[in-house]
C-alpha positions in Angstrom: 17.7 18.2 2.9 18.3 14.7 4.4 17.8 11.7 2.1 17.0 8.1 3.0 17.6 5.2 0.6 14.3 3.5 -0.2 15.1 1.3 -3.2 16.8 0.5 -6.5 15.7 0.8 -10.1 15.3 -2.6 -11.7 13.7 -1.7 -15.0 13.3 1.3 -17.3 10.9 1.8 -20.2 11.5 4.7 -22.6 7.9 4.8 -23.9 6.1 5.6 -21.6 8.9 7.0 -19.4 8.4 4.6 -16.5 10.8 3.0 -14.1 10.4 -0.2 -12.1 11.5 0.2 -8.4 12.2 -2.5 -5.9 11.4 -0.8 -2.6 13.3 -1.4 0.7 11.2 1.2 2.5 7.6 2.7 2.2 6.8 5.3 -0.5 3.6 7.2 -1.3 2.3 9.4 -4.0 3.4 13.0 -3.4 6.8 12.1 -1.9 9.9 13.8 -3.1 12.5 11.4 -4.4 16.1 11.7 -5.7 17.3 9.0 -8.1 21.1 8.8 -8.3 23.4 6.7 -10.4 26.7 6.9 -12.4 25.1 9.3 -14.9 21.7 9.8 -13.3 20.6 12.7 -11.1 16.8 13.1 -11.1 14.9 15.0 -8.4 11.1 14.6 -8.7 7.8 14.3 -6.9 6.1 10.9 -7.3 2.9 11.7 -9.3 1.6 8.2 -9.7 2.5 4.6 -8.8 1.4 1.3 -10.0 1.6 -2.3 -8.8 0.7 -4.9 -11.5 -0.8 -2.2 -13.7 -3.2 -1.1 -10.8 -2.9 2.5 -9.5 -1.9 2.7 -5.8 -1.3 5.6 -3.5 1.4 3.9 -1.4 3.6 0.8 -1.3 5.8 -0.8 1.3 9.2 -2.4 1.6 9.6 -5.5 -0.5 7.1 -4.4 -3.2 8.0 -3.7 -6.8 6.3 -0.6 -8.2 6.2 1.3 -11.5 6.5 5.1 -11.4 6.4 7.7 -14.1 9.8 9.5 -14.2 10.8 12.8 -15.6 14.0 11.7 -17.3 16.0 8.5 -18.2 17.1 6.4 -15.3 19.1 3.2 -15.4 19.0 -0.3 -13.8 20.9 -0.2 -10.5 20.3 3.5 -9.8 19.6 4.2 -6.2 16.3 5.8 -5.1 16.3 8.1 -2.1 13.3 9.7 -0.3 14.0 13.4 0.4 12.8 14.8 3.8 11.7 18.4 3.5 
């Protein structure tokens, strides 16, 4: 499955398990993403996204979003959108 880089992790909060993502390309709820780093390898579907604590269904390049993640991710990890 082809993957396109769409952003980087800039924050991680353990409780709740949420990551801050700086987007370089659009993303919407329901998209399949792959987060890869030195010790990170998380494949997941985006269930919900927030901008400034407000629920959104999509976000564009240059925006910072928060997404609920299924496992620990680290600052600097790369976020890819998986095309199915």
